[in-house]
C-alpha positions as CSV (number, residue, x, y, z in Angstrom):
1,S,0.0,0.0,0.0
2,V,0.9,3.5,-0.8
3,V,1.4,5.9,1.9
4,A,2.6,9.2,0.5
5,V,4.0,10.2,-2.8
6,R,6.2,13.2,-3.6
7,Q,8.5,14.5,-6.5
8,T,11.8,16.1,-5.7
9,P,13.0,18.9,-7.9
10,D,15.4,16.6,-9.9
11,G,12.4,14.9,-11.3
12,F,12.3,11.9,-9.2
13,L,9.0,10.4,-7.8
14,W,9.4,8.8,-4.3
15,V,6.6,6.8,-2.9
16,T,6.5,5.4,0.7
17,T,5.0,2.1,1.3
18,L,5.0,-0.2,4.7
19,G,7.6,-2.4,2.6
20,G,10.2,0.4,1.9
21,L,11.0,3.7,-0.1
22,A,10.7,3.7,-3.7
23,R,12.2,6.2,-6.5
24,F,10.8,6.2,-10.0
25,D,13.0,7.6,-12.4
26,G,10.6,7.9,-15.3
27,R,11.4,4.0,-16.5
28,S,12.0,2.0,-13.5
29,F,11.5,2.0,-9.9
30,R,14.6,1.5,-7.3
31,T,13.6,0.3,-3.8
32,F,15.1,1.5,-0.6
33,D,14.6,-1.1,2.4
34,T,16.7,-3.1,5.0
35,T,17.7,-5.4,2.3
36,T,19.2,-2.7,0.1
37,N,20.0,-0.4,2.7
38,P,20.8,-2.0,6.1
39,E,21.4,1.4,7.9
40,L,17.8,1.6,7.9
41,P,16.0,0.7,11.1
42,H,13.3,-1.0,9.4
43,S,11.4,-0.7,6.0
44,R,7.9,0.6,7.2
45,F,7.7,4.0,6.0
46,G,5.1,6.6,6.6
47,G,4.9,10.4,5.8
48,L,7.0,12.2,3.0
49,V,8.1,15.7,2.5
50,V,10.3,17.4,0.1
51,D,11.7,20.8,1.9
52,E,12.4,24.2,0.3
53,G,15.6,23.1,-0.5
54,G,14.5,19.9,-2.2
55,Q,15.8,17.6,0.2
56,L,13.8,14.5,1.0
57,W,12.6,13.9,4.5
58,A,10.7,10.5,5.5
59,T,9.1,9.2,8.7
60,L,9.0,5.6,9.8
61,Q,6.2,4.1,11.4
62,T,8.3,4.2,14.5
63,G,8.1,7.9,14.4
64,Q,11.9,8.0,13.4
65,L,12.9,11.0,10.9
66,L,15.2,10.4,7.8
67,R,16.9,12.6,5.6
68,F,17.8,11.3,2.3
69,V,20.9,13.4,0.7
70,D,23.4,12.3,-2.0
71,G,22.0,8.8,-1.6
72,V,22.7,8.6,2.2
73,F,20.1,7.9,4.6
74,T,20.7,10.0,8.1
75,L,18.6,9.4,11.2
76,M,17.6,12.8,12.5
77,G,15.6,11.8,15.5
78,T,11.8,11.5,16.0
79,A,9.1,13.4,14.4
């Protein structure tokens, strides 16, 4: 099930689900989950926001807040 959808300024479409975060480039999806990104605490994503600077922020169902910059997830605390 899709929880949230946002587009970043670089044209990527991002989708959060209860099974991970997916990025669509216009042709194919790339999935970010605990299998592909072991630094993630888990794969149950919730909300999704693109800030004024174009950075992607996502919440996990646990309330943890993640920022995705230059291909790296950073845990920023809780939302």
